[in-house]
C-alpha positions in Angstrom: -5.9 9.8 -6.7 -9.0 7.7 -6.6 -9.0 4.3 -4.9 -5.2 4.6 -4.6 -4.6 5.0 -8.4 -3.6 8.1 -10.3 -6.7 9.2 -12.0 -8.0 11.9 -14.4 -11.2 13.5 -13.2 -13.9 15.2 -15.3 -16.3 17.5 -13.5 -19.6 17.8 -15.4 -22.2 20.4 -14.6 -25.6 20.5 -16.2 -28.4 23.1 -16.0 -32.0 22.0 -16.7 -33.2 24.6 -19.2 -36.5 22.8 -19.8 -39.8 23.5 -18.0 -40.1 20.0 -16.6 -37.9 18.0 -14.1 -35.3 15.8 -15.9 -32.8 13.0 -15.3 -29.8 12.9 -17.6 -27.5 10.2 -18.9 -23.9 11.4 -19.3 -21.3 9.5 -21.5 -17.7 10.6 -21.9 -15.7 8.9 -24.6 -11.9 9.3 -24.8 -9.7 8.8 -27.9 -7.8 5.9 -26.2 -11.0 3.8 -26.0 -11.8 4.5 -22.3 -15.2 5.7 -21.4 -17.0 6.8 -18.2 -20.4 8.0 -17.4 -23.6 7.7 -15.4 -26.8 9.3 -14.4 -27.5 12.8 -13.0 -28.9 12.8 -10.5 -27.4 9.4 -9.5 -30.4 8.5 -7.4 -34.0 9.8 -7.7 -34.9 9.5 -4.0 -34.6 13.3 -3.6 -36.2 14.0 -7.0 -35.1 14.9 -10.5 -33.3 18.0 -11.6 -35.8 20.8 -11.4 -36.2 23.5 -14.1 -33.4 26.1 -13.7 -31.4 23.9 -11.3 -27.8 23.0 -11.9 -26.2 19.7 -10.8 -22.6 18.5 -10.9 -20.7 15.2 -10.7 -17.1 14.2 -11.0 -16.3 11.2 -13.2 -12.9 9.5 -12.6 -11.0 7.8 -15.3 -8.7 5.2 -13.7 -5.1 4.7 -14.7 -5.0 7.9 -16.7 -3.1 11.0 -15.5 -2.7 13.1 -18.7 -5.0 14.9 -20.9 -6.6 12.8 -23.7 -6.2 13.9 -27.4 -9.9 14.2 -27.8 -13.1 13.9 -25.8 -16.6 13.2 -27.0 -19.4 14.0 -24.5 -23.0 12.7 -25.0 -25.8 14.0 -22.7 -29.3 12.7 -23.1 -32.5 13.0 -21.1 -34.0 9.9 -19.7 -37.5 8.8 -20.7 -40.2 9.3 -18.2 
């Protein structure tokens, strides 16, 4: 449950394989039209994802308890 509602959660982990610190935009699209996403790291106060470092975040999808038929995930790096 998330905010009192049955919710499906997606845990996304990313490893920075580049040689420079990065920030990533994650978009998850489901076959029923729902979409979730955000930035990793969410805030840059502690810095970006360093080379070789792995970060994780859990994205909740409200009012969805079962598995979707299909999932499309798009991950892009943010411009500097």
